[in-house]
PDB file of N, CA, C and O in Angstrom, chain B, residues numbered from 101:
ATOM      1  N   UNK B 101     -13.768  11.685  23.213  1.00  0.00           N
ATOM      2  CA  UNK B 101     -13.294  13.130  23.195  1.00  0.00           C
ATOM      3  C   UNK B 101     -13.952  14.396  22.245  1.00  0.00           C
ATOM      4  O   UNK B 101     -14.243  14.272  21.055  1.00  0.00           O
ATOM      5  N   UNK B 102     -14.090  15.442  22.928  1.00  0.00           N
ATOM      6  CA  UNK B 102     -16.684  16.198  21.920  1.00  0.00           C
ATOM      7  C   UNK B 102     -15.454  17.080  22.256  1.00  0.00           C
ATOM      8  O   UNK B 102     -14.643  16.830  23.148  1.00  0.00           O
ATOM      9  N   UNK B 103     -15.418  18.538  21.112  1.00  0.00           N
ATOM     10  CA  UNK B 103     -15.206  19.753  21.612  1.00  0.00           C
ATOM     11  C   UNK B 103     -16.221  20.285  22.449  1.00  0.00           C
ATOM     12  O   UNK B 103     -17.424  20.536  22.525  1.00  0.00           O
ATOM     13  N   UNK B 104     -14.835  20.344  23.200  1.00  0.00           N
ATOM     14  CA  UNK B 104     -15.660  21.554  23.939  1.00  0.00           C
ATOM     15  C   UNK B 104     -15.857  23.281  23.864  1.00  0.00           C
ATOM     16  O   UNK B 104     -15.268  24.039  23.093  1.00  0.00           O
ATOM     17  N   UNK B 105     -16.864  23.641  24.906  1.00  0.00           N
ATOM     18  CA  UNK B 105     -16.713  25.070  24.479  1.00  0.00           C
ATOM     19  C   UNK B 105     -15.833  26.228  24.575  1.00  0.00           C
ATOM     20  O   UNK B 105     -15.544  27.034  23.690  1.00  0.00           O
ATOM     21  N   UNK B 106     -15.376  26.172  26.035  1.00  0.00           N
ATOM     22  CA  UNK B 106     -13.543  26.614  26.332  1.00  0.00           C
ATOM     23  C   UNK B 106     -13.405  26.804  25.412  1.00  0.00           C
ATOM     24  O   UNK B 106     -13.073  27.986  25.328  1.00  0.00           O
ATOM     25  N   UNK B 107     -13.472  25.989  23.720  1.00  0.00           N
ATOM     26  CA  UNK B 107     -11.606  25.930  23.484  1.00  0.00           C
ATOM     27  C   UNK B 107     -12.563  27.017  22.118  1.00  0.00           C
ATOM     28  O   UNK B 107     -13.690  27.342  21.743  1.00  0.00           O
ATOM     29  N   UNK B 108     -10.358  27.280  21.694  1.00  0.00           N
ATOM     30  CA  UNK B 108     -11.053  28.525  21.080  1.00  0.00           C
ATOM     31  C   UNK B 108     -10.544  28.308  19.187  1.00  0.00           C
ATOM     32  O   UNK B 108      -9.478  27.896  18.731  1.00  0.00           O
ATOM     33  N   UNK B 109     -11.707  28.744  18.515  1.00  0.00           N
ATOM     34  CA  UNK B 109     -11.499  28.427  17.157  1.00  0.00           C
ATOM     35  C   UNK B 109     -10.743  27.741  17.267  1.00  0.00           C
ATOM     36  O   UNK B 109     -10.993  26.614  17.696  1.00  0.00           O
ATOM     37  N   UNK B 110      -9.479  28.128  16.924  1.00  0.00           N
ATOM     38  CA  UNK B 110      -7.955  27.264  16.269  1.00  0.00           C
ATOM     39  C   UNK B 110      -7.635  26.531  16.973  1.00  0.00           C
ATOM     40  O   UNK B 110      -6.411  26.406  16.933  1.00  0.00           O
ATOM     41  N   UNK B 111      -8.385  25.528  18.098  1.00  0.00           N
ATOM     42  CA  UNK B 111      -7.794  24.769  19.236  1.00  0.00           C
ATOM     43  C   UNK B 111      -8.600  24.056  18.675  1.00  0.00           C
ATOM     44  O   UNK B 111      -8.165  23.066  18.086  1.00  0.00           O
ATOM     45  N   UNK B 112     -10.358  24.396  18.677  1.00  0.00           N
ATOM     46  CA  UNK B 112     -11.460  23.292  17.599  1.00  0.00           C
ATOM     47  C   UNK B 112     -11.299  22.911  16.897  1.00  0.00           C
ATOM     48  O   UNK B 112     -11.698  21.748  16.964  1.00  0.00           O
ATOM     49  N   UNK B 113     -10.461  23.342  15.165  1.00  0.00           N
ATOM     50  CA  UNK B 113      -9.749  23.156  14.555  1.00  0.00           C
ATOM     51  C   UNK B 113      -9.086  22.452  14.001  1.00  0.00           C
ATOM     52  O   UNK B 113      -9.182  21.823  12.947  1.00  0.00           O
ATOM     53  N   UNK B 114      -7.876  22.631  15.258  1.00  0.00           N
ATOM     54  CA  UNK B 114      -7.263  21.231  15.216  1.00  0.00           C
ATOM     55  C   UNK B 114      -7.139  19.931  15.605  1.00  0.00           C
ATOM     56  O   UNK B 114      -6.342  19.078  15.214  1.00  0.00           O
ATOM     57  N   UNK B 115      -7.931  19.874  16.343  1.00  0.00           N
ATOM     58  CA  UNK B 115      -9.178  18.410  17.278  1.00  0.00           C
ATOM     59  C   UNK B 115      -9.405  18.472  16.312  1.00  0.00           C
ATOM     60  O   UNK B 115      -8.518  17.865  15.711  1.00  0.00           O
ATOM     61  N   UNK B 116     -10.612  19.131  15.156  1.00  0.00           N
ATOM     62  CA  UNK B 116     -10.754  18.264  13.915  1.00  0.00           C
ATOM     63  C   UNK B 116     -10.567  18.193  12.590  1.00  0.00           C
ATOM     64  O   UNK B 116     -11.297  17.971  11.624  1.00  0.00           O
ATOM     65  N   UNK B 117      -8.485  18.625  12.890  1.00  0.00           N
ATOM     66  CA  UNK B 117      -8.338  17.858  11.690  1.00  0.00           C
ATOM     67  C   UNK B 117      -7.586  16.857  12.556  1.00  0.00           C
ATOM     68  O   UNK B 117      -6.880  16.084  11.908  1.00  0.00           O
ATOM     69  N   UNK B 118      -7.582  16.747  13.499  1.00  0.00           N
ATOM     70  CA  UNK B 118      -6.322  15.136  14.798  1.00  0.00           C
ATOM     71  C   UNK B 118      -7.723  14.466  14.368  1.00  0.00           C
ATOM     72  O   UNK B 118      -8.123  15.578  14.024  1.00  0.00           O
ATOM     73  N   UNK B 119      -8.575  13.822  14.147  1.00  0.00           N
ATOM     74  CA  UNK B 119     -10.239  13.612  14.590  1.00  0.00           C
ATOM     75  C   UNK B 119      -9.645  12.670  12.519  1.00  0.00           C
ATOM     76  O   UNK B 119      -9.254  11.634  11.981  1.00  0.00           O
ATOM     77  N   UNK B 120     -10.058  14.178  12.264  1.00  0.00           N
ATOM     78  CA  UNK B 120      -9.589  13.540  10.505  1.00  0.00           C
ATOM     79  C   UNK B 120      -8.399  12.142  10.401  1.00  0.00           C
ATOM     80  O   UNK B 120      -8.700  10.952  10.309  1.00  0.00           O
ATOM     81  N   UNK B 121      -6.940  12.772  10.451  1.00  0.00           N
ATOM     82  CA  UNK B 121      -5.892  12.712  10.478  1.00  0.00           C
ATOM     83  C   UNK B 121      -7.053  10.149  11.121  1.00  0.00           C
ATOM     84  O   UNK B 121      -7.548   9.132  10.634  1.00  0.00           O
ATOM     85  N   UNK B 122      -6.734  10.724  12.190  1.00  0.00           N
ATOM     86  CA  UNK B 122      -7.179   9.886  12.776  1.00  0.00           C
ATOM     87  C   UNK B 122      -7.782   8.574  12.904  1.00  0.00           C
ATOM     88  O   UNK B 122      -7.449   7.532  13.468  1.00  0.00           O
ATOM     89  N   UNK B 123      -9.064   9.054  12.001  1.00  0.00           N
ATOM     90  CA  UNK B 123     -10.277   8.336  11.052  1.00  0.00           C
ATOM     91  C   UNK B 123     -10.134   7.566  10.202  1.00  0.00           C
ATOM     92  O   UNK B 123     -10.641   6.448  10.109  1.00  0.00           O
ATOM     93  N   UNK B 124      -8.944   8.451   9.016  1.00  0.00           N
ATOM     94  CA  UNK B 124      -8.609   8.240   7.633  1.00  0.00           C
ATOM     95  C   UNK B 124      -7.283   6.906   8.690  1.00  0.00           C
ATOM     96  O   UNK B 124      -7.658   5.869   9.237  1.00  0.00           O
ATOM     97  N   UNK B 125      -6.050   7.352   8.663  1.00  0.00           N
ATOM     98  CA  UNK B 125      -5.364   5.984   9.286  1.00  0.00           C
ATOM     99  C   UNK B 125      -6.012   5.133  10.103  1.00  0.00           C
ATOM    100  O   UNK B 125      -5.210   4.456  10.746  1.00  0.00           O
ATOM    101  N   UNK B 126      -7.640   4.785  10.442  1.00  0.00           N
ATOM    102  CA  UNK B 126      -7.758   3.377  11.059  1.00  0.00           C
ATOM    103  C   UNK B 126      -8.457   3.187  10.108  1.00  0.00           C
ATOM    104  O   UNK B 126      -8.691   1.980  10.054  1.00  0.00           O
ATOM    105  N   UNK B 127      -8.993   3.787   9.206  1.00  0.00           N
ATOM    106  CA  UNK B 127      -9.832   2.730   8.090  1.00  0.00           C
ATOM    107  C   UNK B 127      -9.185   2.561   7.300  1.00  0.00           C
ATOM    108  O   UNK B 127      -9.572   1.555   6.705  1.00  0.00           O
ATOM    109  N   UNK B 128      -7.796   3.219   6.588  1.00  0.00           N
ATOM    110  CA  UNK B 128      -6.731   2.592   6.181  1.00  0.00           C
ATOM    111  C   UNK B 128      -6.528   1.381   5.786  1.00  0.00           C
ATOM    112  O   UNK B 128      -6.802   0.664   4.824  1.00  0.00           O
ATOM    113  N   UNK B 129      -5.796   1.318   7.092  1.00  0.00           N
ATOM    114  CA  UNK B 129      -5.462  -0.305   8.047  1.00  0.00           C
ATOM    115  C   UNK B 129      -5.930  -1.101   8.481  1.00  0.00           C
ATOM    116  O   UNK B 129      -5.322  -1.877   9.218  1.00  0.00           O
ATOM    117  N   UNK B 130      -7.590  -1.260   8.106  1.00  0.00           N
ATOM    118  CA  UNK B 130      -8.913  -1.488   8.373  1.00  0.00           C
ATOM    119  C   UNK B 130      -8.912  -2.502   7.506  1.00  0.00           C
ATOM    120  O   UNK B 130      -8.957  -3.686   7.839  1.00  0.00           O
ATOM    121  N   UNK B 131      -8.865  -2.119   6.453  1.00  0.00           N
ATOM    122  CA  UNK B 131      -9.208  -1.890   5.020  1.00  0.00           C
ATOM    123  C   UNK B 131     -11.122  -1.101   4.572  1.00  0.00           C
ATOM    124  O   UNK B 131     -12.162  -1.590   4.131  1.00  0.00           O
ATOM    125  N   UNK B 132     -10.761   0.041   4.934  1.00  0.00           N
ATOM    126  CA  UNK B 132     -13.202  -0.222   5.681  1.00  0.00           C
ATOM    127  C   UNK B 132     -12.655   0.770   4.180  1.00  0.00           C
ATOM    128  O   UNK B 132     -12.034   1.807   4.415  1.00  0.00           O
ATOM    129  N   UNK B 133     -12.815   0.540   3.306  1.00  0.00           N
ATOM    130  CA  UNK B 133     -13.077   1.472   2.232  1.00  0.00           C
ATOM    131  C   UNK B 133     -13.909   2.683   1.931  1.00  0.00           C
ATOM    132  O   UNK B 133     -13.541   3.835   1.702  1.00  0.00           O
ATOM    133  N   UNK B 134     -15.479   2.008   1.999  1.00  0.00           N
ATOM    134  CA  UNK B 134     -16.074   2.792   1.996  1.00  0.00           C
ATOM    135  C   UNK B 134     -16.339   4.505   3.157  1.00  0.00           C
ATOM    136  O   UNK B 134     -16.969   5.557   3.052  1.00  0.00           O
ATOM    137  N   UNK B 135     -15.148   3.673   4.450  1.00  0.00           N
ATOM    138  CA  UNK B 135     -15.302   6.030   5.033  1.00  0.00           C
ATOM    139  C   UNK B 135     -14.080   5.838   4.782  1.00  0.00           C
ATOM    140  O   UNK B 135     -13.765   7.023   4.676  1.00  0.00           O
ATOM    141  N   UNK B 136     -13.184   5.311   4.610  1.00  0.00           N
ATOM    142  CA  UNK B 136     -12.239   5.787   3.914  1.00  0.00           C
ATOM    143  C   UNK B 136     -12.139   6.713   2.938  1.00  0.00           C
ATOM    144  O   UNK B 136     -11.600   7.803   3.125  1.00  0.00           O
ATOM    145  N   UNK B 137     -12.638   6.355   1.860  1.00  0.00           N
ATOM    146  CA  UNK B 137     -13.387   7.565   0.425  1.00  0.00           C
ATOM    147  C   UNK B 137     -14.180   8.243   1.211  1.00  0.00           C
ATOM    148  O   UNK B 137     -15.174   8.086   0.501  1.00  0.00           O
ATOM    149  N   UNK B 138     -14.592   8.901   2.133  1.00  0.00           N
ATOM    150  CA  UNK B 138     -15.511  10.011   3.255  1.00  0.00           C
ATOM    151  C   UNK B 138     -14.444  10.257   3.196  1.00  0.00           C
ATOM    152  O   UNK B 138     -14.198  10.942   2.204  1.00  0.00           O
ATOM    153  N   UNK B 139     -13.270   9.946   4.036  1.00  0.00           N
ATOM    154  CA  UNK B 139     -11.831  11.684   3.893  1.00  0.00           C
ATOM    155  C   UNK B 139     -11.436  12.218   2.744  1.00  0.00           C
ATOM    156  O   UNK B 139     -11.200  13.414   2.575  1.00  0.00           O
ATOM    157  N   UNK B 140     -11.333  11.172   1.752  1.00  0.00           N
ATOM    158  CA  UNK B 140     -11.131  12.477   0.852  1.00  0.00           C
ATOM    159  C   UNK B 140     -11.943  12.955  -0.349  1.00  0.00           C
ATOM    160  O   UNK B 140     -11.387  13.538  -1.280  1.00  0.00           O
ATOM    161  N   UNK B 141     -13.292  12.705  -0.333  1.00  0.00           N
ATOM    162  CA  UNK B 141     -14.425  13.638  -0.611  1.00  0.00           C
ATOM    163  C   UNK B 141     -14.708  14.786   0.142  1.00  0.00           C
ATOM    164  O   UNK B 141     -15.082  15.867  -0.313  1.00  0.00           O
ATOM    165  N   UNK B 142     -14.445  14.404   1.713  1.00  0.00           N
ATOM    166  CA  UNK B 142     -15.167  16.369   2.205  1.00  0.00           C
ATOM    167  C   UNK B 142     -13.887  16.975   1.771  1.00  0.00           C
ATOM    168  O   UNK B 142     -13.866  18.071   2.331  1.00  0.00           O
ATOM    169  N   UNK B 143     -12.427  16.792   0.819  1.00  0.00           N
ATOM    170  CA  UNK B 143     -10.918  17.229   0.753  1.00  0.00           C
ATOM    171  C   UNK B 143     -11.071  18.816   0.179  1.00  0.00           C
ATOM    172  O   UNK B 143     -11.832  19.210  -0.705  1.00  0.00           O
ATOM    173  N   UNK B 144     -10.111  19.585   0.960  1.00  0.00           N
ATOM    174  CA  UNK B 144     -11.289  21.084   0.089  1.00  0.00           C
ATOM    175  C   UNK B 144      -9.847  21.409  -0.559  1.00  0.00           C
ATOM    176  O   UNK B 144     -10.007  22.360  -1.325  1.00  0.00           O
ATOM    177  N   UNK B 145      -8.552  21.004  -0.549  1.00  0.00           N
ATOM    178  CA  UNK B 145      -7.410  21.078  -1.118  1.00  0.00           C
ATOM    179  C   UNK B 145      -7.293  20.042  -1.598  1.00  0.00           C
ATOM    180  O   UNK B 145      -8.179  20.281  -2.418  1.00  0.00           O
ATOM    181  N   UNK B 146      -6.855  18.602  -1.970  1.00  0.00           N
ATOM    182  CA  UNK B 146      -6.505  17.554  -2.451  1.00  0.00           C
ATOM    183  C   UNK B 146      -7.895  17.640  -4.226  1.00  0.00           C
ATOM    184  O   UNK B 146      -7.896  16.728  -5.054  1.00  0.00           O
TER     185      UNK B 146
END
């Protein structure tokens, strides 16, 4: 799914967060450490 021009900024932000969490879980479970590290490296609150 891609961001739609009709999405409000709040919905777009929620969508991006959901994608981040889903990628994190898939990469963690698949053992893809290089990709997994990119999630925490870009975290503003970590």
